[in-house]
PDB file of N, CA, C and O in Angstrom:
ATOM      1  N   MET A   1       3.704   2.550  12.642  1.00  0.00           N
ATOM      2  CA  MET A   1       4.004   1.223  12.159  1.00  0.00           C
ATOM      3  C   MET A   1       3.754   1.179  10.650  1.00  0.00           C
ATOM      4  O   MET A   1       2.734   1.677  10.174  1.00  0.00           O
ATOM      5  N   ALA A   2       4.660   0.597   9.920  1.00  0.00           N
ATOM      6  CA  ALA A   2       4.556   0.516   8.467  1.00  0.00           C
ATOM      7  C   ALA A   2       3.452  -0.451   8.047  1.00  0.00           C
ATOM      8  O   ALA A   2       3.066  -1.346   8.799  1.00  0.00           O
ATOM      9  N   TYR A   3       2.964  -0.252   6.850  1.00  0.00           N
ATOM     10  CA  TYR A   3       1.957  -1.130   6.262  1.00  0.00           C
ATOM     11  C   TYR A   3       2.619  -2.076   5.269  1.00  0.00           C
ATOM     12  O   TYR A   3       3.694  -1.789   4.743  1.00  0.00           O
ATOM     13  N   VAL A   4       1.967  -3.204   5.020  1.00  0.00           N
ATOM     14  CA  VAL A   4       2.368  -4.142   3.974  1.00  0.00           C
ATOM     15  C   VAL A   4       1.128  -4.450   3.143  1.00  0.00           C
ATOM     16  O   VAL A   4       0.004  -4.364   3.638  1.00  0.00           O
ATOM     17  N   ILE A   5       1.337  -4.805   1.888  1.00  0.00           N
ATOM     18  CA  ILE A   5       0.229  -5.123   1.003  1.00  0.00           C
ATOM     19  C   ILE A   5       0.166  -6.632   0.826  1.00  0.00           C
ATOM     20  O   ILE A   5       1.142  -7.265   0.422  1.00  0.00           O
ATOM     21  N   GLY A   6      -0.995  -7.197   1.134  1.00  0.00           N
ATOM     22  CA  GLY A   6      -1.184  -8.639   1.065  1.00  0.00           C
ATOM     23  C   GLY A   6      -1.514  -9.128  -0.332  1.00  0.00           C
ATOM     24  O   GLY A   6      -1.613  -8.352  -1.282  1.00  0.00           O
ATOM     25  N   ASP A   7      -1.679 -10.431  -0.428  1.00  0.00           N
ATOM     26  CA  ASP A   7      -1.959 -11.076  -1.711  1.00  0.00           C
ATOM     27  C   ASP A   7      -3.331 -10.732  -2.272  1.00  0.00           C
ATOM     28  O   ASP A   7      -3.627 -11.066  -3.419  1.00  0.00           O
ATOM     29  N   GLU A   8      -4.178 -10.068  -1.481  1.00  0.00           N
ATOM     30  CA  GLU A   8      -5.496  -9.656  -1.961  1.00  0.00           C
ATOM     31  C   GLU A   8      -5.397  -8.552  -3.018  1.00  0.00           C
ATOM     32  O   GLU A   8      -6.365  -8.282  -3.729  1.00  0.00           O
ATOM     33  N   CYS A   9      -4.238  -7.921  -3.118  1.00  0.00           N
ATOM     34  CA  CYS A   9      -4.016  -6.789  -4.027  1.00  0.00           C
ATOM     35  C   CYS A   9      -4.432  -7.144  -5.453  1.00  0.00           C
ATOM     36  O   CYS A   9      -4.061  -8.192  -5.981  1.00  0.00           O
ATOM     37  N   ILE A  10      -5.218  -6.241  -6.073  1.00  0.00           N
ATOM     38  CA  ILE A  10      -5.659  -6.430  -7.447  1.00  0.00           C
ATOM     39  C   ILE A  10      -4.939  -5.469  -8.403  1.00  0.00           C
ATOM     40  O   ILE A  10      -5.344  -5.315  -9.556  1.00  0.00           O
ATOM     41  N   SER A  11      -3.886  -4.835  -7.926  1.00  0.00           N
ATOM     42  CA  SER A  11      -3.048  -3.925  -8.723  1.00  0.00           C
ATOM     43  C   SER A  11      -3.825  -2.781  -9.367  1.00  0.00           C
ATOM     44  O   SER A  11      -3.572  -2.418 -10.516  1.00  0.00           O
ATOM     45  N   CYS A  12      -4.767  -2.218  -8.622  1.00  0.00           N
ATOM     46  CA  CYS A  12      -5.555  -1.104  -9.164  1.00  0.00           C
ATOM     47  C   CYS A  12      -4.808   0.222  -9.078  1.00  0.00           C
ATOM     48  O   CYS A  12      -5.090   1.140  -9.849  1.00  0.00           O
ATOM     49  N   GLY A  13      -3.848   0.335  -8.142  1.00  0.00           N
ATOM     50  CA  GLY A  13      -3.059   1.556  -8.010  1.00  0.00           C
ATOM     51  C   GLY A  13      -3.675   2.633  -7.140  1.00  0.00           C
ATOM     52  O   GLY A  13      -3.080   3.699  -6.977  1.00  0.00           O
ATOM     53  N   ALA A  14      -4.854   2.387  -6.574  1.00  0.00           N
ATOM     54  CA  ALA A  14      -5.504   3.404  -5.735  1.00  0.00           C
ATOM     55  C   ALA A  14      -4.625   3.786  -4.555  1.00  0.00           C
ATOM     56  O   ALA A  14      -4.557   4.957  -4.183  1.00  0.00           O
ATOM     57  N   CYS A  15      -3.955   2.808  -3.967  1.00  0.00           N
ATOM     58  CA  CYS A  15      -3.111   3.070  -2.801  1.00  0.00           C
ATOM     59  C   CYS A  15      -1.934   3.977  -3.159  1.00  0.00           C
ATOM     60  O   CYS A  15      -1.622   4.919  -2.430  1.00  0.00           O
ATOM     61  N   ALA A  16      -1.292   3.686  -4.274  1.00  0.00           N
ATOM     62  CA  ALA A  16      -0.124   4.469  -4.686  1.00  0.00           C
ATOM     63  C   ALA A  16      -0.496   5.917  -4.956  1.00  0.00           C
ATOM     64  O   ALA A  16       0.270   6.829  -4.645  1.00  0.00           O
ATOM     65  N   ASP A  17      -1.675   6.130  -5.537  1.00  0.00           N
ATOM     66  CA  ASP A  17      -2.125   7.490  -5.838  1.00  0.00           C
ATOM     67  C   ASP A  17      -2.366   8.312  -4.577  1.00  0.00           C
ATOM     68  O   ASP A  17      -2.244   9.536  -4.615  1.00  0.00           O
ATOM     69  N   GLN A  18      -2.705   7.669  -3.462  1.00  0.00           N
ATOM     70  CA  GLN A  18      -3.040   8.373  -2.224  1.00  0.00           C
ATOM     71  C   GLN A  18      -1.899   8.452  -1.221  1.00  0.00           C
ATOM     72  O   GLN A  18      -2.018   9.156  -0.218  1.00  0.00           O
ATOM     73  N   CYS A  19      -0.803   7.754  -1.462  1.00  0.00           N
ATOM     74  CA  CYS A  19       0.295   7.698  -0.494  1.00  0.00           C
ATOM     75  C   CYS A  19       1.060   9.028  -0.450  1.00  0.00           C
ATOM     76  O   CYS A  19       1.657   9.431  -1.448  1.00  0.00           O
ATOM     77  N   PRO A  20       1.043   9.713   0.709  1.00  0.00           N
ATOM     78  CA  PRO A  20       1.771  10.983   0.806  1.00  0.00           C
ATOM     79  C   PRO A  20       3.294  10.801   0.835  1.00  0.00           C
ATOM     80  O   PRO A  20       4.035  11.748   0.574  1.00  0.00           O
ATOM     81  N   CYS A  21       3.756   9.602   1.148  1.00  0.00           N
ATOM     82  CA  CYS A  21       5.198   9.329   1.218  1.00  0.00           C
ATOM     83  C   CYS A  21       5.768   8.816  -0.102  1.00  0.00           C
ATOM     84  O   CYS A  21       6.983   8.705  -0.263  1.00  0.00           O
ATOM     85  N   GLU A  22       4.882   8.508  -1.038  1.00  0.00           N
ATOM     86  CA  GLU A  22       5.279   7.956  -2.334  1.00  0.00           C
ATOM     87  C   GLU A  22       6.128   6.702  -2.175  1.00  0.00           C
ATOM     88  O   GLU A  22       7.105   6.507  -2.898  1.00  0.00           O
ATOM     89  N   CYS A  23       5.743   5.841  -1.210  1.00  0.00           N
ATOM     90  CA  CYS A  23       6.523   4.634  -0.932  1.00  0.00           C
ATOM     91  C   CYS A  23       5.890   3.373  -1.514  1.00  0.00           C
ATOM     92  O   CYS A  23       6.371   2.269  -1.257  1.00  0.00           O
ATOM     93  N   ILE A  24       4.812   3.522  -2.300  1.00  0.00           N
ATOM     94  CA  ILE A  24       4.128   2.366  -2.877  1.00  0.00           C
ATOM     95  C   ILE A  24       4.415   2.326  -4.373  1.00  0.00           C
ATOM     96  O   ILE A  24       4.155   3.283  -5.102  1.00  0.00           O
ATOM     97  N   LYS A  25       4.950   1.209  -4.802  1.00  0.00           N
ATOM     98  CA  LYS A  25       5.312   1.027  -6.214  1.00  0.00           C
ATOM     99  C   LYS A  25       4.732  -0.289  -6.719  1.00  0.00           C
ATOM    100  O   LYS A  25       4.492  -1.215  -5.944  1.00  0.00           O
ATOM    101  N   GLU A  26       4.513  -0.357  -8.024  1.00  0.00           N
ATOM    102  CA  GLU A  26       4.015  -1.586  -8.632  1.00  0.00           C
ATOM    103  C   GLU A  26       5.106  -2.646  -8.592  1.00  0.00           C
ATOM    104  O   GLU A  26       6.232  -2.412  -9.031  1.00  0.00           O
ATOM    105  N   GLY A  27       4.761  -3.806  -8.065  1.00  0.00           N
ATOM    106  CA  GLY A  27       5.713  -4.907  -7.966  1.00  0.00           C
ATOM    107  C   GLY A  27       5.331  -6.032  -8.909  1.00  0.00           C
ATOM    108  O   GLY A  27       4.650  -5.809  -9.910  1.00  0.00           O
ATOM    109  N   ASP A  28       5.762  -7.220  -8.594  1.00  0.00           N
ATOM    110  CA  ASP A  28       5.501  -8.387  -9.413  1.00  0.00           C
ATOM    111  C   ASP A  28       4.132  -8.977  -9.067  1.00  0.00           C
ATOM    112  O   ASP A  28       4.021  -9.796  -8.154  1.00  0.00           O
ATOM    113  N   GLY A  29       3.104  -8.566  -9.788  1.00  0.00           N
ATOM    114  CA  GLY A  29       1.765  -9.080  -9.567  1.00  0.00           C
ATOM    115  C   GLY A  29       0.943  -8.333  -8.537  1.00  0.00           C
ATOM    116  O   GLY A  29      -0.259  -8.571  -8.424  1.00  0.00           O
ATOM    117  N   LYS A  30       1.560  -7.433  -7.782  1.00  0.00           N
ATOM    118  CA  LYS A  30       0.842  -6.617  -6.804  1.00  0.00           C
ATOM    119  C   LYS A  30       1.703  -5.408  -6.462  1.00  0.00           C
ATOM    120  O   LYS A  30       2.883  -5.349  -6.807  1.00  0.00           O
ATOM    121  N   TYR A  31       1.099  -4.456  -5.785  1.00  0.00           N
ATOM    122  CA  TYR A  31       1.852  -3.284  -5.343  1.00  0.00           C
ATOM    123  C   TYR A  31       2.617  -3.623  -4.069  1.00  0.00           C
ATOM    124  O   TYR A  31       2.230  -4.519  -3.319  1.00  0.00           O
ATOM    125  N   GLU A  32       3.709  -2.893  -3.832  1.00  0.00           N
ATOM    126  CA  GLU A  32       4.560  -3.145  -2.672  1.00  0.00           C
ATOM    127  C   GLU A  32       4.865  -1.830  -1.972  1.00  0.00           C
ATOM    128  O   GLU A  32       4.965  -0.781  -2.608  1.00  0.00           O
ATOM    129  N   ILE A  33       5.009  -1.901  -0.655  1.00  0.00           N
ATOM    130  CA  ILE A  33       5.312  -0.726   0.164  1.00  0.00           C
ATOM    131  C   ILE A  33       6.747  -0.822   0.666  1.00  0.00           C
ATOM    132  O   ILE A  33       7.163  -1.854   1.194  1.00  0.00           O
ATOM    133  N   ASP A  34       7.499   0.261   0.497  1.00  0.00           N
ATOM    134  CA  ASP A  34       8.853   0.344   1.041  1.00  0.00           C
ATOM    135  C   ASP A  34       8.716   0.713   2.520  1.00  0.00           C
ATOM    136  O   ASP A  34       8.484   1.875   2.854  1.00  0.00           O
ATOM    137  N   ALA A  35       8.858  -0.272   3.396  1.00  0.00           N
ATOM    138  CA  ALA A  35       8.649  -0.081   4.830  1.00  0.00           C
ATOM    139  C   ALA A  35       9.599   0.945   5.438  1.00  0.00           C
ATOM    140  O   ALA A  35       9.277   1.552   6.459  1.00  0.00           O
ATOM    141  N   SER A  36      10.754   1.145   4.830  1.00  0.00           N
ATOM    142  CA  SER A  36      11.711   2.107   5.381  1.00  0.00           C
ATOM    143  C   SER A  36      11.269   3.549   5.151  1.00  0.00           C
ATOM    144  O   SER A  36      11.808   4.467   5.769  1.00  0.00           O
ATOM    145  N   VAL A  37      10.292   3.756   4.268  1.00  0.00           N
ATOM    146  CA  VAL A  37       9.793   5.093   3.956  1.00  0.00           C
ATOM    147  C   VAL A  37       8.371   5.297   4.483  1.00  0.00           C
ATOM    148  O   VAL A  37       7.965   6.431   4.738  1.00  0.00           O
ATOM    149  N   CYS A  38       7.626   4.230   4.645  1.00  0.00           N
ATOM    150  CA  CYS A  38       6.217   4.292   5.064  1.00  0.00           C
ATOM    151  C   CYS A  38       6.082   4.976   6.426  1.00  0.00           C
ATOM    152  O   CYS A  38       6.775   4.626   7.381  1.00  0.00           O
ATOM    153  N   ALA A  39       5.175   5.960   6.498  1.00  0.00           N
ATOM    154  CA  ALA A  39       4.931   6.691   7.734  1.00  0.00           C
ATOM    155  C   ALA A  39       3.843   6.038   8.584  1.00  0.00           C
ATOM    156  O   ALA A  39       3.608   6.455   9.718  1.00  0.00           O
ATOM    157  N   GLY A  40       3.183   5.021   8.042  1.00  0.00           N
ATOM    158  CA  GLY A  40       2.136   4.336   8.789  1.00  0.00           C
ATOM    159  C   GLY A  40       0.850   5.132   8.927  1.00  0.00           C
ATOM    160  O   GLY A  40       0.104   4.941   9.888  1.00  0.00           O
ATOM    161  N   CYS A  41       0.583   6.015   7.986  1.00  0.00           N
ATOM    162  CA  CYS A  41      -0.587   6.891   8.088  1.00  0.00           C
ATOM    163  C   CYS A  41      -1.897   6.190   7.774  1.00  0.00           C
ATOM    164  O   CYS A  41      -2.950   6.619   8.247  1.00  0.00           O
ATOM    165  N   GLY A  42      -1.857   5.119   6.986  1.00  0.00           N
ATOM    166  CA  GLY A  42      -3.065   4.375   6.655  1.00  0.00           C
ATOM    167  C   GLY A  42      -3.854   4.906   5.478  1.00  0.00           C
ATOM    168  O   GLY A  42      -4.943   4.408   5.195  1.00  0.00           O
ATOM    169  N   ALA A  43      -3.329   5.908   4.784  1.00  0.00           N
ATOM    170  CA  ALA A  43      -4.037   6.456   3.624  1.00  0.00           C
ATOM    171  C   ALA A  43      -4.275   5.376   2.576  1.00  0.00           C
ATOM    172  O   ALA A  43      -5.312   5.374   1.913  1.00  0.00           O
ATOM    173  N   CYS A  44      -3.338   4.472   2.424  1.00  0.00           N
ATOM    174  CA  CYS A  44      -3.462   3.386   1.446  1.00  0.00           C
ATOM    175  C   CYS A  44      -4.603   2.446   1.820  1.00  0.00           C
ATOM    176  O   CYS A  44      -5.383   2.029   0.963  1.00  0.00           O
ATOM    177  N   ALA A  45      -4.692   2.120   3.092  1.00  0.00           N
ATOM    178  CA  ALA A  45      -5.734   1.208   3.567  1.00  0.00           C
ATOM    179  C   ALA A  45      -7.122   1.838   3.432  1.00  0.00           C
ATOM    180  O   ALA A  45      -8.103   1.136   3.185  1.00  0.00           O
ATOM    181  N   ASP A  46      -7.202   3.142   3.593  1.00  0.00           N
ATOM    182  CA  ASP A  46      -8.483   3.836   3.514  1.00  0.00           C
ATOM    183  C   ASP A  46      -9.102   3.778   2.120  1.00  0.00           C
ATOM    184  O   ASP A  46     -10.326   3.804   1.992  1.00  0.00           O
ATOM    185  N   VAL A  47      -8.283   3.701   1.076  1.00  0.00           N
ATOM    186  CA  VAL A  47      -8.808   3.737  -0.293  1.00  0.00           C
ATOM    187  C   VAL A  47      -8.806   2.386  -0.998  1.00  0.00           C
ATOM    188  O   VAL A  47      -9.356   2.268  -2.092  1.00  0.00           O
ATOM    189  N   CYS A  48      -8.209   1.381  -0.405  1.00  0.00           N
ATOM    190  CA  CYS A  48      -8.102   0.084  -1.069  1.00  0.00           C
ATOM    191  C   CYS A  48      -9.470  -0.625  -1.119  1.00  0.00           C
ATOM    192  O   CYS A  48     -10.111  -0.813  -0.085  1.00  0.00           O
ATOM    193  N   PRO A  49      -9.910  -1.013  -2.323  1.00  0.00           N
ATOM    194  CA  PRO A  49     -11.225  -1.662  -2.437  1.00  0.00           C
ATOM    195  C   PRO A  49     -11.261  -3.107  -1.937  1.00  0.00           C
ATOM    196  O   PRO A  49     -12.339  -3.669  -1.747  1.00  0.00           O
ATOM    197  N   VAL A  50     -10.085  -3.713  -1.724  1.00  0.00           N
ATOM    198  CA  VAL A  50     -10.041  -5.123  -1.279  1.00  0.00           C
ATOM    199  C   VAL A  50      -9.319  -5.284   0.060  1.00  0.00           C
ATOM    200  O   VAL A  50      -8.994  -6.404   0.453  1.00  0.00           O
ATOM    201  N   ASP A  51      -9.068  -4.190   0.756  1.00  0.00           N
ATOM    202  CA  ASP A  51      -8.418  -4.210   2.075  1.00  0.00           C
ATOM    203  C   ASP A  51      -7.079  -4.944   2.087  1.00  0.00           C
ATOM    204  O   ASP A  51      -6.784  -5.691   3.021  1.00  0.00           O
ATOM    205  N   ALA A  52      -6.266  -4.729   1.044  1.00  0.00           N
ATOM    206  CA  ALA A  52      -4.971  -5.409   0.964  1.00  0.00           C
ATOM    207  C   ALA A  52      -3.916  -4.823   1.903  1.00  0.00           C
ATOM    208  O   ALA A  52      -3.162  -5.596   2.493  1.00  0.00           O
ATOM    209  N   PRO A  53      -3.820  -3.493   2.077  1.00  0.00           N
ATOM    210  CA  PRO A  53      -2.810  -2.950   2.992  1.00  0.00           C
ATOM    211  C   PRO A  53      -3.195  -3.216   4.455  1.00  0.00           C
ATOM    212  O   PRO A  53      -4.319  -2.946   4.877  1.00  0.00           O
ATOM    213  N   LYS A  54      -2.240  -3.748   5.204  1.00  0.00           N
ATOM    214  CA  LYS A  54      -2.442  -4.035   6.623  1.00  0.00           C
ATOM    215  C   LYS A  54      -1.228  -3.535   7.388  1.00  0.00           C
ATOM    216  O   LYS A  54      -0.130  -3.450   6.837  1.00  0.00           O
ATOM    217  N   GLU A  55      -1.429  -3.202   8.670  1.00  0.00           N
ATOM    218  CA  GLU A  55      -0.299  -2.835   9.519  1.00  0.00           C
ATOM    219  C   GLU A  55       0.621  -4.034   9.673  1.00  0.00           C
ATOM    220  O   GLU A  55       0.164  -5.157   9.888  1.00  0.00           O
ATOM    221  N   ALA A  56       1.909  -3.788   9.563  1.00  0.00           N
ATOM    222  CA  ALA A  56       2.895  -4.880   9.673  1.00  0.00           C
ATOM    223  C   ALA A  56       3.066  -5.316  11.109  1.00  0.00           C
ATOM    224  O   ALA A  56       3.853  -6.221  11.390  1.00  0.00           O
TER     225      ALA A  56
END
């Protein structure tokens, strides 16, 4: 199941650096996950300091 990044995102970029699919990009005010590429591995959620990535 793909992940989505919630409004808690502080745009630190930790999630993007750890994503093996390279599906996380900086968006408008927060990072965004391309659900069509996300493998649902949870690597982003494991490193996020504010728990912004959640399973969709």
